[in-house]
N, CA and C atoms as a LAMMPS dump frame, in Angstrom:
ITEM: TIMESTEP
0
ITEM: NUMBER OF ATOMS
492
ITEM: BOX BOUNDS ff ff ff
-5.0000000000000000e+02 5.0000000000000000e+02
-5.0000000000000000e+02 5.0000000000000000e+02
-5.0000000000000000e+02 5.0000000000000000e+02
ITEM: ATOMS id mol type element x y z
1 1 1 N 80.868 236.607 345.591
2 1 2 C 80.789 237.47 344.431
3 1 3 C 82.146 237.59 343.74
4 2 1 N 83.184 237.826 344.517
5 2 2 C 84.511 237.971 343.931
6 2 3 C 84.991 236.659 343.332
7 3 1 N 84.61 235.552 343.961
8 3 2 C 85.032 234.256 343.471
9 3 3 C 84.46 233.998 342.071
10 4 1 N 83.205 234.346 341.844
11 4 2 C 82.576 234.182 340.533
12 4 3 C 83.26 235.079 339.51
13 5 1 N 83.536 236.314 339.905
14 5 2 C 84.195 237.257 339.001
15 5 3 C 85.578 236.759 338.6
16 6 1 N 86.339 236.263 339.564
17 6 2 C 87.695 235.806 339.253
18 6 3 C 87.664 234.55 338.379
19 7 1 N 86.658 233.676 338.589
20 7 2 C 86.539 232.492 337.739
21 7 3 C 86.199 232.881 336.304
22 8 1 N 85.3 233.838 336.147
23 8 2 C 84.931 234.291 334.804
24 8 3 C 86.119 234.95 334.112
25 9 1 N 86.851 235.754 334.865
26 9 2 C 88.027 236.426 334.314
27 9 3 C 89.088 235.416 333.905
28 10 1 N 89.269 234.402 334.739
29 10 2 C 90.233 233.35 334.412
30 10 3 C 89.791 232.598 333.158
31 11 1 N 88.509 232.306 333.049
32 11 2 C 87.985 231.594 331.875
33 11 3 C 88.181 232.429 330.615
34 12 1 N 87.947 233.742 330.699
35 12 2 C 88.155 234.622 329.54
36 12 3 C 89.625 234.631 329.125
37 13 1 N 90.512 234.646 330.104
38 13 2 C 91.933 234.652 329.822
39 13 3 C 92.359 233.351 329.129
40 14 1 N 91.791 232.237 329.565
41 14 2 C 92.1 230.943 328.954
42 14 3 C 91.601 230.913 327.519
43 15 1 N 90.38 231.413 327.296
44 15 2 C 89.815 231.454 325.944
45 15 3 C 90.67 232.349 325.049
46 16 1 N 91.095 233.487 325.575
47 16 2 C 91.923 234.401 324.795
48 16 3 C 93.255 233.749 324.436
49 17 1 N 93.836 233.023 325.364
50 17 2 C 95.105 232.343 325.094
51 17 3 C 94.918 231.242 324.056
52 18 1 N 93.816 230.504 324.147
53 18 2 C 93.542 229.454 323.158
54 18 3 C 93.345 230.053 321.773
55 19 1 N 92.646 231.193 321.698
56 19 2 C 92.428 231.848 320.403
57 19 3 C 93.75 232.368 319.83
58 20 1 N 94.598 232.923 320.681
59 20 2 C 95.912 233.404 320.223
60 20 3 C 96.74 232.24 319.677
61 21 1 N 96.677 231.091 320.341
62 21 2 C 97.383 229.906 319.837
63 21 3 C 96.789 229.44 318.513
64 22 1 N 95.476 229.506 318.398
65 22 2 C 94.802 229.141 317.151
66 22 3 C 95.263 230.034 315.999
67 23 1 N 95.365 231.332 316.278
68 23 2 C 95.832 232.288 315.265
69 23 3 C 97.277 231.97 314.886
70 24 1 N 98.131 231.743 315.874
71 24 2 C 99.531 231.417 315.589
72 24 3 C 99.643 230.164 314.727
73 25 1 N 98.824 229.172 315.021
74 25 2 C 98.853 227.922 314.277
75 25 3 C 98.481 228.141 312.809
76 26 1 N 97.508 229.007 312.55
77 26 2 C 97.049 229.235 311.184
78 26 3 C 97.875 230.264 310.421
79 27 1 N 98.642 231.057 311.128
80 27 2 C 99.396 232.135 310.489
81 27 3 C 100.878 231.805 310.374
82 28 1 N 101.356 230.886 311.154
83 28 2 C 102.781 230.617 311.299
84 28 3 C 103.57 230.549 309.992
85 29 1 N 103.168 229.788 308.981
86 29 2 C 104.046 229.692 307.812
87 29 3 C 104.064 230.954 306.941
88 30 1 N 103.146 231.871 307.162
89 30 2 C 103.037 233.051 306.307
90 30 3 C 103.706 234.261 306.956
91 31 1 N 103.942 235.281 306.12
92 31 2 C 104.437 236.554 306.647
93 31 3 C 103.411 237.651 306.478
94 32 1 N 102.286 237.317 305.814
95 32 2 C 101.196 238.269 305.648
96 32 3 C 99.873 237.516 305.719
97 33 1 N 98.89 238.131 306.368
98 33 2 C 97.548 237.556 306.456
99 33 3 C 96.66 238.379 305.537
100 34 1 N 96.144 237.73 304.502
101 34 2 C 95.28 238.428 303.55
102 34 3 C 93.897 238.636 304.143
103 35 1 N 93.145 239.534 303.541
104 35 2 C 91.832 239.909 304.061
105 35 3 C 90.902 238.709 304.223
106 36 1 N 90.899 237.803 303.248
107 36 2 C 90.011 236.64 303.311
108 36 3 C 90.35 235.761 304.515
109 37 1 N 91.639 235.527 304.713
110 37 2 C 92.086 234.689 305.831
111 37 3 C 91.837 235.399 307.166
112 38 1 N 92.03 236.706 307.185
113 38 2 C 91.772 237.492 308.395
114 38 3 C 90.297 237.386 308.783
115 39 1 N 89.425 237.455 307.789
116 39 2 C 87.989 237.337 308.032
117 39 3 C 87.65 235.955 308.606
118 40 1 N 88.288 234.912 308.072
119 40 2 C 88.054 233.554 308.581
120 40 3 C 88.516 233.416 310.029
121 41 1 N 89.655 234.009 310.349
122 41 2 C 90.159 233.946 311.724
123 41 3 C 89.242 234.691 312.687
124 42 1 N 88.731 235.839 312.264
125 42 2 C 87.797 236.582 313.109
126 42 3 C 86.497 235.794 313.296
127 43 1 N 86.048 235.174 312.231
128 43 2 C 84.827 234.363 312.301
129 43 3 C 85.008 233.202 313.277
130 44 1 N 86.177 232.575 313.251
131 44 2 C 86.467 231.484 314.185
132 44 3 C 86.482 231.998 315.621
133 45 1 N 87.007 233.191 315.824
134 45 2 C 87.013 233.775 317.168
135 45 3 C 85.607 234.011 317.688
136 46 1 N 84.714 234.396 316.801
137 46 2 C 83.325 234.633 317.196
138 46 3 C 82.58 233.328 317.461
139 47 1 N 82.684 232.395 316.523
140 47 2 C 81.86 231.191 316.615
141 47 3 C 82.457 230.108 317.505
142 48 1 N 83.735 229.82 317.359
143 48 2 C 84.334 228.706 318.087
144 48 3 C 84.811 229.078 319.49
145 49 1 N 85.195 230.335 319.685
146 49 2 C 85.767 230.721 320.973
147 49 3 C 84.852 231.634 321.778
148 50 1 N 83.755 232.091 321.201
149 50 2 C 82.794 232.909 321.934
150 50 3 C 83.285 234.305 322.261
151 51 1 N 84.209 234.828 321.474
152 51 2 C 84.724 236.179 321.702
153 51 3 C 83.857 237.182 320.958
154 52 1 N 83.91 238.419 321.399
155 52 2 C 83.238 239.477 320.643
156 52 3 C 84.134 239.856 319.464
157 53 1 N 83.569 240.568 318.514
158 53 2 C 84.348 240.967 317.343
159 53 3 C 85.52 241.858 317.744
160 54 1 N 85.288 242.744 318.69
161 54 2 C 86.345 243.642 319.158
162 54 3 C 87.473 242.855 319.835
163 55 1 N 87.115 241.891 320.681
164 55 2 C 88.123 241.076 321.357
165 55 3 C 88.92 240.228 320.358
166 56 1 N 88.201 239.602 319.422
167 56 2 C 88.875 238.762 318.425
168 56 3 C 89.819 239.597 317.564
169 57 1 N 89.384 240.796 317.163
170 57 2 C 90.231 241.673 316.368
171 57 3 C 91.467 242.115 317.124
172 58 1 N 91.285 242.466 318.385
173 58 2 C 92.422 242.91 319.198
174 58 3 C 93.425 241.77 319.4
175 59 1 N 92.923 240.576 319.681
176 59 2 C 93.82 239.437 319.874
177 59 3 C 94.527 239.059 318.576
178 60 1 N 93.816 239.12 317.456
179 60 2 C 94.434 238.835 316.159
180 60 3 C 95.546 239.833 315.875
181 61 1 N 95.265 241.105 316.123
182 61 2 C 96.255 242.156 315.885
183 61 3 C 97.478 241.974 316.787
184 62 1 N 97.243 241.749 318.077
185 62 2 C 98.344 241.56 319.017
186 62 3 C 99.199 240.352 318.655
187 63 1 N 98.545 239.25 318.303
188 63 2 C 99.263 238.016 318
189 63 3 C 100.111 238.159 316.745
190 64 1 N 99.552 238.774 315.714
191 64 2 C 100.314 238.918 314.477
192 64 3 C 101.491 239.878 314.653
193 65 1 N 101.296 240.928 315.42
194 65 2 C 102.395 241.863 315.681
195 65 3 C 103.506 241.149 316.466
196 66 1 N 103.122 240.374 317.471
197 66 2 C 104.119 239.672 318.279
198 66 3 C 104.902 238.655 317.447
199 67 1 N 104.245 238.052 316.457
200 67 2 C 104.913 237.05 315.62
201 67 3 C 105.575 237.64 314.387
202 68 1 N 105.473 238.951 314.197
203 68 2 C 106.111 239.594 313.051
204 68 3 C 105.394 239.354 311.736
205 69 1 N 104.087 239.179 311.796
206 69 2 C 103.271 238.935 310.606
207 69 3 C 102.451 240.191 310.329
208 70 1 N 102.321 240.541 309.049
209 70 2 C 101.567 241.735 308.661
210 70 3 C 100.129 241.367 308.327
211 71 1 N 99.208 242.239 308.701
212 71 2 C 97.807 242.1 308.304
213 71 3 C 97.576 242.961 307.069
214 72 1 N 96.965 242.399 306.05
215 72 2 C 96.735 243.158 304.822
216 72 3 C 95.852 244.378 305.086
217 73 1 N 94.92 244.269 306.014
218 73 2 C 94.052 245.414 306.311
219 73 3 C 94.862 246.587 306.869
220 74 1 N 95.849 246.304 307.725
221 74 2 C 96.712 247.364 308.258
222 74 3 C 97.583 247.971 307.163
223 75 1 N 98.122 247.108 306.305
224 75 2 C 98.984 247.582 305.217
225 75 3 C 98.19 248.493 304.287
226 76 1 N 96.963 248.086 303.947
227 76 2 C 96.135 248.902 303.066
228 76 3 C 95.747 250.228 303.715
229 77 1 N 95.534 250.218 305.019
230 77 2 C 95.207 251.457 305.727
231 77 3 C 96.372 252.447 305.642
232 78 1 N 97.583 251.955 305.859
233 78 2 C 98.765 252.814 305.763
234 78 3 C 99.006 253.28 304.327
235 79 1 N 98.775 252.393 303.377
236 79 2 C 98.941 252.732 301.968
237 79 3 C 97.929 253.796 301.547
238 80 1 N 96.712 253.669 302.049
239 80 2 C 95.671 254.651 301.739
240 80 3 C 96.064 256.036 302.254
241 81 1 N 96.603 256.098 303.461
242 81 2 C 97.021 257.397 304.008
243 81 3 C 98.21 257.963 303.228
244 82 1 N 99.116 257.098 302.766
245 82 2 C 100.25 257.56 301.964
246 82 3 C 99.768 258.158 300.643
247 83 1 N 98.846 257.473 299.984
248 83 2 C 98.387 257.929 298.674
249 83 3 C 97.424 259.111 298.749
250 84 1 N 96.774 259.315 299.865
251 84 2 C 95.797 260.399 299.951
252 84 3 C 96.409 261.742 300.345
253 85 1 N 97.631 261.751 300.857
254 85 2 C 98.24 263.027 301.23
255 85 3 C 98.903 263.684 300.014
256 86 1 N 98.743 264.988 299.871
257 86 2 C 99.372 265.679 298.735
258 86 3 C 100.892 265.685 298.877
259 87 1 N 101.578 265.59 297.725
260 87 2 C 103.041 265.513 297.75
261 87 3 C 103.722 266.833 297.449
262 88 1 N 103.043 267.748 296.815
263 88 2 C 103.698 268.998 296.434
264 88 3 C 102.78 270.174 296.743
265 89 1 N 103.355 271.366 296.658
266 89 2 C 102.561 272.578 296.889
267 89 3 C 101.482 272.724 295.825
268 90 1 N 101.786 272.298 294.62
269 90 2 C 100.797 272.363 293.534
270 90 3 C 99.591 271.481 293.856
271 91 1 N 99.836 270.264 294.349
272 91 2 C 98.75 269.368 294.713
273 91 3 C 97.919 269.931 295.861
274 92 1 N 98.561 270.616 296.787
275 92 2 C 97.843 271.243 297.902
276 92 3 C 96.924 272.337 297.378
277 93 1 N 97.437 273.169 296.462
278 93 2 C 96.613 274.236 295.89
279 93 3 C 95.429 273.683 295.104
280 94 1 N 95.685 272.661 294.305
281 94 2 C 94.604 272.069 293.516
282 94 3 C 93.547 271.425 294.418
283 95 1 N 93.987 270.764 295.474
284 95 2 C 93.045 270.135 296.4
285 95 3 C 92.224 271.191 297.133
286 96 1 N 92.846 272.34 297.453
287 96 2 C 92.124 273.413 298.128
288 96 3 C 91.033 273.995 297.236
289 97 1 N 91.264 273.992 295.936
290 97 2 C 90.266 274.489 294.984
291 97 3 C 89.237 273.423 294.616
292 98 1 N 89.44 272.212 295.106
293 98 2 C 88.521 271.135 294.783
294 98 3 C 88.835 270.441 293.486
295 99 1 N 90.023 270.672 292.953
296 99 2 C 90.428 270.019 291.707
297 99 3 C 91.669 269.179 291.963
298 100 1 N 91.927 268.3 291.042
299 100 2 C 93.163 267.521 291.123
300 100 3 C 93.163 266.54 292.27
301 101 1 N 94.277 265.911 292.461
302 101 2 C 94.433 264.967 293.553
303 101 3 C 93.823 263.605 293.266
304 102 1 N 93.174 263.457 292.118
305 102 2 C 92.53 262.192 291.797
306 102 3 C 93.345 261.395 290.786
307 103 1 N 94.641 261.612 290.762
308 103 2 C 95.483 260.862 289.833
309 103 3 C 96.757 260.423 290.544
310 104 1 N 97.41 259.443 289.93
311 104 2 C 98.649 258.924 290.505
312 104 3 C 99.664 258.755 289.382
313 105 1 N 100.849 259.263 289.623
314 105 2 C 101.913 259.14 288.625
315 105 3 C 102.567 257.767 288.732
316 106 1 N 103.301 257.434 287.711
317 106 2 C 103.991 256.142 287.701
318 106 3 C 105.026 256.079 288.83
319 107 1 N 105.736 257.177 289.046
320 107 2 C 106.748 257.209 290.112
321 107 3 C 106.101 257.034 291.485
322 108 1 N 104.956 257.684 291.682
323 108 2 C 104.268 257.568 292.968
324 108 3 C 103.716 256.155 293.156
325 109 1 N 103.249 255.559 292.065
326 109 2 C 102.764 254.183 292.124
327 109 3 C 103.894 253.244 292.54
328 110 1 N 105.059 253.41 291.942
329 110 2 C 106.204 252.561 292.292
330 110 3 C 106.652 252.811 293.733
331 111 1 N 106.527 254.053 294.182
332 111 2 C 106.831 254.359 295.576
333 111 3 C 105.841 253.625 296.498
334 112 1 N 104.58 253.577 296.105
335 112 2 C 103.576 252.857 296.886
336 112 3 C 103.865 251.358 296.908
337 113 1 N 104.328 250.819 295.802
338 113 2 C 104.703 249.398 295.743
339 113 3 C 105.872 249.131 296.699
340 114 1 N 106.864 250.006 296.687
341 114 2 C 108.006 249.854 297.608
342 114 3 C 107.546 249.933 299.064
343 115 1 N 106.623 250.854 299.338
344 115 2 C 106.085 251.028 300.683
345 115 3 C 105.336 249.765 301.132
346 116 1 N 104.533 249.198 300.238
347 116 2 C 103.791 247.959 300.53
348 116 3 C 104.763 246.823 300.833
349 117 1 N 105.807 246.712 300.023
350 117 2 C 106.779 245.65 300.246
351 117 3 C 107.545 245.853 301.557
352 118 1 N 107.81 247.094 301.908
353 118 2 C 108.503 247.357 303.176
354 118 3 C 107.62 246.975 304.361
355 119 1 N 106.327 247.298 304.283
356 119 2 C 105.417 246.974 305.383
357 119 3 C 105.199 245.469 305.534
358 120 1 N 105.244 244.747 304.416
359 120 2 C 105.04 243.292 304.476
360 120 3 C 106.355 242.532 304.56
361 121 1 N 107.444 243.245 304.651
362 121 2 C 108.783 242.656 304.751
363 121 3 C 109.078 241.716 303.585
364 122 1 N 108.657 242.129 302.389
365 122 2 C 108.939 241.355 301.182
366 122 3 C 108.232 240.021 301.12
367 123 1 N 107.05 239.915 301.741
368 123 2 C 106.331 238.639 301.777
369 123 3 C 105.808 238.227 300.413
370 124 1 N 105.585 239.193 299.532
371 124 2 C 105.053 238.91 298.203
372 124 3 C 106.063 239.286 297.138
373 125 1 N 106.021 238.597 295.992
374 125 2 C 106.863 239.035 294.872
375 125 3 C 106.405 240.406 294.376
376 126 1 N 107.292 241.106 293.716
377 126 2 C 107.003 242.476 293.279
378 126 3 C 105.771 242.555 292.37
379 127 1 N 105.609 241.602 291.461
380 127 2 C 104.458 241.638 290.553
381 127 3 C 103.142 241.48 291.306
382 128 1 N 103.115 240.599 292.275
383 128 2 C 101.904 240.427 293.083
384 128 3 C 101.626 241.685 293.904
385 129 1 N 102.671 242.319 294.396
386 129 2 C 102.513 243.563 295.146
387 129 3 C 101.946 244.66 294.251
388 130 1 N 102.428 244.742 293.02
389 130 2 C 101.91 245.744 292.077
390 130 3 C 100.418 245.523 291.829
391 131 1 N 99.997 244.27 291.723
392 131 2 C 98.577 243.963 291.517
393 131 3 C 97.74 244.425 292.705
394 132 1 N 98.233 244.176 293.899
395 132 2 C 97.476 244.549 295.1
396 132 3 C 97.421 246.069 295.28
397 133 1 N 98.515 246.754 294.932
398 133 2 C 98.505 248.216 295.007
399 133 3 C 97.554 248.781 293.959
400 134 1 N 97.483 248.167 292.793
401 134 2 C 96.556 248.617 291.762
402 134 3 C 95.111 248.537 292.263
403 135 1 N 94.786 247.46 292.969
404 135 2 C 93.438 247.317 293.518
405 135 3 C 93.134 248.455 294.495
406 136 1 N 94.095 248.785 295.349
407 136 2 C 93.906 249.875 296.318
408 136 3 C 93.732 251.211 295.588
409 137 1 N 94.539 251.439 294.564
410 137 2 C 94.468 252.684 293.795
411 137 3 C 93.096 252.811 293.123
412 138 1 N 92.626 251.745 292.528
413 138 2 C 91.312 251.781 291.887
414 138 3 C 90.191 251.959 292.901
415 139 1 N 90.32 251.317 294.052
416 139 2 C 89.313 251.465 295.109
417 139 3 C 89.25 252.905 295.618
418 140 1 N 90.396 253.59 295.613
419 140 2 C 90.435 254.988 296.048
420 140 3 C 89.902 255.938 294.981
421 141 1 N 89.729 255.441 293.765
422 141 2 C 89.229 256.279 292.68
423 141 3 C 90.307 257.109 292
424 142 1 N 91.554 256.734 292.173
425 142 2 C 92.646 257.457 291.536
426 142 3 C 92.806 256.993 290.097
427 143 1 N 93.092 257.917 289.215
428 143 2 C 93.333 257.614 287.813
429 143 3 C 94.831 257.658 287.547
430 144 1 N 95.34 256.759 286.702
431 144 2 C 96.77 256.819 286.386
432 144 3 C 97.07 258.023 285.504
433 145 1 N 98.169 258.699 285.798
434 145 2 C 98.575 259.821 284.946
435 145 3 C 99.195 259.287 283.673
436 146 1 N 99.139 260.107 282.653
437 146 2 C 99.733 259.722 281.378
438 146 3 C 101.253 259.738 281.499
439 147 1 N 101.865 258.79 280.832
440 147 2 C 103.315 258.689 280.797
441 147 3 C 103.791 259.407 279.53
442 148 1 N 104.233 260.636 279.678
443 148 2 C 104.559 261.455 278.507
444 148 3 C 105.812 261.008 277.788
445 149 1 N 106.609 260.137 278.4
446 149 2 C 107.763 259.6 277.671
447 149 3 C 107.323 258.551 276.66
448 150 1 N 106.092 258.065 276.796
449 150 2 C 105.555 257.06 275.873
450 150 3 C 104.318 257.607 275.161
451 151 1 N 104.386 258.819 274.686
452 151 2 C 103.329 259.451 273.897
453 151 3 C 101.995 259.572 274.634
454 152 1 N 102.055 259.782 275.913
455 152 2 C 100.86 260.075 276.691
456 152 3 C 99.939 258.901 276.948
457 153 1 N 100.456 257.7 277.022
458 153 2 C 99.602 256.541 277.271
459 153 3 C 99.595 256.166 278.747
460 154 1 N 98.652 255.327 279.086
461 154 2 C 98.558 254.797 280.448
462 154 3 C 98.85 253.298 280.457
463 155 1 N 99.628 252.847 279.491
464 155 2 C 99.919 251.421 279.372
465 155 3 C 100.619 250.869 280.602
466 156 1 N 101.426 251.688 281.248
467 156 2 C 102.157 251.221 282.419
468 156 3 C 101.19 250.71 283.483
469 157 1 N 100.02 251.322 283.578
470 157 2 C 99.028 250.928 284.576
471 157 3 C 98.132 249.807 284.049
472 158 1 N 97.769 249.897 282.784
473 158 2 C 96.856 248.909 282.199
474 158 3 C 97.512 247.542 282.035
475 159 1 N 98.832 247.484 281.975
476 159 2 C 99.544 246.206 281.84
477 159 3 C 99.505 245.372 283.124
478 160 1 N 99.221 245.991 284.224
479 160 2 C 99.193 245.272 285.503
480 160 3 C 97.879 244.511 285.582
481 161 1 N 97.969 243.194 285.621
482 161 2 C 96.77 242.35 285.692
483 161 3 C 96.17 242.429 287.094
484 162 1 N 94.853 242.28 287.199
485 162 2 C 94.257 242.234 288.539
486 162 3 C 94.679 240.966 289.273
487 163 1 N 94.687 240.984 290.609
488 163 2 C 95.118 239.798 291.352
489 163 3 C 94.154 238.64 291.148
490 164 1 N 94.667 237.438 291.368
491 164 2 C 93.86 236.22 291.188
492 164 3 C 92.788 236.077 292.221
């Protein structure tokens, strides 16, 4: 009984090591793994290596952390928590009343761009980072605040093209 268990455990360990090498091979030249590529790697873990989704995700996460590569899903999760927390006492009061909190100022947007670049270690150019942060902001349902130095327009946000 123990012999069968140890053989199965050894086989799982070998499969996990092969999958980690597969991930390293596909991620090596990059410093960030985008959602589409992450999905492909997880799919390969399920179909080619026979891992469960939880195992493949854990191995992907461990491997990328060990190699110093950022996962876009992790970056977006941290960015979402940064943007969803109130920054001032006024925002806390408005959120408690059920109002406000659904907008983002230009300064806060630029802070989010800096935060994204810090988490990805500058893997993307600033313009591409701004596009990706815009997608996250829109997905969260945040509206850009008016820029009162430019007659109350939202051009600063509308000028950012969506990512390719």
